[in-house]
C-alpha positions in Angstrom: 55.5 -13.0 -55.2 55.7 -14.1 -51.6 55.2 -17.8 -50.9 53.3 -18.9 -47.8 51.6 -22.1 -46.7 48.3 -20.3 -46.1 46.8 -17.0 -47.1 43.9 -15.8 -44.9 41.6 -13.2 -46.5 40.2 -11.0 -43.7 41.6 -9.9 -40.4 38.5 -10.1 -38.2 38.0 -12.7 -35.4 37.7 -15.6 -37.8 40.7 -14.7 -39.8 42.9 -13.9 -36.8 41.8 -17.1 -35.1 42.6 -19.1 -38.3 46.1 -17.5 -38.2 46.7 -18.6 -34.6 45.8 -22.2 -35.4 47.7 -22.2 -38.7 50.9 -21.0 -37.1 50.5 -23.4 -34.2 50.3 -26.3 -36.7 53.5 -25.1 -38.3 52.0 -23.4 -41.4 53.5 -20.1 -42.4 50.4 -17.8 -42.8 49.7 -14.3 -43.9 46.5 -12.4 -43.1 45.4 -10.0 -45.8 43.2 -7.2 -44.3 41.6 -4.5 -46.4 41.3 -2.0 -43.6 42.5 -2.7 -40.1 42.7 -5.9 -38.0 39.6 -6.7 -36.0 36.9 -6.2 -38.5 33.5 -5.3 -37.3 34.2 -6.7 -33.8 36.8 -3.9 -33.3 34.0 -1.4 -33.6 32.0 -2.9 -30.7 31.7 -0.7 -27.6 31.5 -3.6 -25.3 32.0 -7.3 -25.8 30.7 -9.6 -23.0 29.1 -12.5 -24.9 32.3 -14.2 -26.0 33.5 -17.3 -24.0 36.6 -16.5 -22.0 35.9 -12.8 -21.6 34.5 -12.6 -18.1 34.5 -8.8 -17.9 33.1 -6.5 -20.5 35.8 -5.3 -22.9 35.9 -2.9 -25.8 35.9 -4.7 -29.1 39.2 -3.0 -30.2 40.9 -4.3 -27.0 39.8 -7.9 -27.7 40.9 -7.7 -31.3 44.3 -6.2 -30.4 44.9 -9.2 -28.0 43.9 -11.6 -30.8 46.2 -9.9 -33.2 49.1 -10.0 -30.8 48.4 -13.7 -30.2 48.5 -14.4 -34.0 51.7 -12.4 -34.4 53.3 -14.1 -31.3 53.0 -17.4 -33.2 54.5 -15.9 -36.3 51.6 -14.9 -38.5 52.2 -11.9 -40.7 49.3 -9.4 -40.9 49.3 -7.1 -43.9 46.8 -4.2 -43.8 45.6 -2.2 -46.8 45.5 -5.4 -48.8 42.4 -5.6 -50.9 42.2 -9.0 -52.6 41.5 -8.5 -56.3 41.6 -12.1 -57.5 42.4 -15.7 -56.7 44.1 -17.8 -59.4 44.8 -21.6 -59.0 48.2 -22.4 -60.5 49.6 -25.9 -60.4 49.5 -26.9 -56.7 49.3 -23.3 -55.4 46.9 -20.4 -55.4 48.0 -17.0 -56.5 46.3 -14.3 -54.4 46.5 -11.0 -56.3 46.0 -7.9 -54.0 46.2 -4.2 -54.2 49.7 -4.5 -52.6 51.6 -7.7 -52.1 50.9 -10.8 -54.2 51.0 -14.1 -52.4 51.4 -17.7 -53.6 49.8 -20.1 -51.1 49.1 -23.8 -50.8 45.7 -23.0 -49.3 43.5 -20.0 -48.8 40.9 -19.3 -46.1 38.3 -16.7 -46.9 37.1 -15.0 -43.7 36.0 -11.8 -45.3 33.4 -11.0 -42.6 30.3 -9.0 -43.0 28.9 -5.5 -42.4 25.7 -4.2 -41.1 22.9 -3.4 -43.5 22.3 0.2 -42.7 19.1 2.2 -43.3 21.0 5.4 -44.1 18.6 7.6 -42.2 19.3 10.8 -40.2 20.7 10.0 -36.7 21.7 6.4 -37.5 25.4 7.0 -37.3 25.4 9.3 -34.3 23.3 6.9 -32.3 25.2 3.7 -33.3 26.1 2.0 -30.1 23.9 4.5 -28.2 20.5 3.0 -29.0 20.9 1.9 -32.6 21.9 -1.7 -32.7 22.3 -4.3 -35.4 22.4 -7.5 -33.5 19.5 -8.7 -31.3 21.5 -11.6 -30.0 24.5 -9.4 -29.1 22.7 -6.3 -27.8 19.1 -7.4 -26.9 19.8 -7.6 -23.2 20.8 -3.9 -23.1 17.2 -3.0 -24.1 15.4 -5.2 -21.5 12.1 -3.6 -20.3 12.5 -0.8 -22.9 10.4 0.1 -25.9 12.2 -0.9 -29.1 11.6 -0.9 -32.8 12.9 -3.7 -35.0 13.5 -2.9 -38.7 14.3 -5.8 -40.9 14.7 -9.5 -40.1 18.4 -10.2 -40.8 17.7 -11.7 -44.1 
């Protein structure tokens, strides 16, 4: 079992940002990511509503920069690591995964989210080309256009 100061569950924007700050504060951290670093943000065609990104940028590019920044400070990012359980043990927490098991002094859960899909014909092929899941993020793309809103985010 590997010992770290901090285990971070999830490699999206929150998890990678947590890794940057943990490392800068001298905590040896590991990011456990089930799929690939970047999470849902990595799938965004354009990101232009994040402070510090003056030009539109592909989500994957932004997440690659954030990953490199976390790694530059020494964070270890393990992909293909699905967390199966957390078990407090003395003054540490055992993080049991589908791969490496980690013993950490603290754990941050930044497991992210996913879109609630309708599973209707055309939804996947039009994702990012008219089908959107975030009015705050994408609403401006549809200014002065007819739209349909299905669901209320709850």
